[in-house]
N, C-alpha and C positions, 0 to 999 in steps of 0.2 A: 727715706724710709723704705723698708723692704718687708715682704710678707712670706711666710711659709704657710701652706694650706693643704688640707686634705679634702678630696672630693670622693663622694661615694658614687660609683658607676651603677648603671642599670642592672648589671649582673651581680651586684653586691660587693664587688671588689673595691679597693681603695687606691686612689692615685695621690701621690705626694708631690707637690711642686713648690716653686718659689717665684716671686715676681716683685716688681716695684709698683705695679698698679693692679691691685687685687680685683677690683670690680671689672676692669676691662679683660683681665686674663680669664676670670671665671666665665664671662660672657663669651669669649672666644671658644673656650672648651664646650660650652652649651651649644654653640653654633656649629660644632664639628671642625673648628679651625685651630684647635689646641693640639696637644700631643696625639700621636698616632694611637696610643693606648686608649685614650678617652674617645677618640673619634669613632671607634668601633664598639663603644659601650654606652651610647647615649640613651636616655638623658643622664646627666650628671648633676649632683647637688653638693653644694659646699657644706661640709660637716664640721670643719674646724679651721681656724686661722689664728696666727700670732704675728704681731708686728715686731720687727727688729730695727735697731737704729742703723745698722750697717749691712749692706748687701752681702758681704762676704760671710758675716755671721749667719744670715738667713740661709745662704747656700750651704754652709757647713751643717746647719741643723737639718735642712732638707735631706742631705745625703745620709745623715745619721738616722733619721726617721725612716727613710727608705729601706734601711736594713733591719728594721724592727718587725716583729711578728704582728699578726693581725690583732691578737689580744693586747699587746702592748700599745699599738696605735689606738685601739678602742679605749684603753685606760687614759691615754693622753686626751682624747676627745671628750671624755667624761670629766676630766680634771682630777682624776683619782691618783694622786701622788703616791699613796701607800701601795696601790696595785703596781704602779710603775716601778717602784723600788723593789717590790716583791718579785716581779717578773725579771728584773735585771739580776737580782741575786740568785734566783732559781736557775737562770741560764748560765751564770758564772759557776754555780755549784755543780750543775750538770756537766759542764765542760771540764771542770777540775776533776770530778769523779771519773770521767772517761779517760783522762790523761794519766791518772794515777794507777790504773789497772795494768 
């Protein structure tokens, strides 16, 4: 099993990661032994996590979420699927409108 997780850092930013041992990985981040990004933004708090059957699926989803806006990440953490869909379609519409000019 593998996990994708979102941490909230002390400066209010979010860190997205993946691991096969969620508890240990979050503990490492909290001790300042995780990623350099979180090391300089302690303390951190786990805000969201999802389990995946395959590590490659977890890693792919981690990379996908890393590219998302703050608003979209917050919708994911709230479990607000309607907002996720709306944010996705708005960004597509915005991109389409810019390329048609």
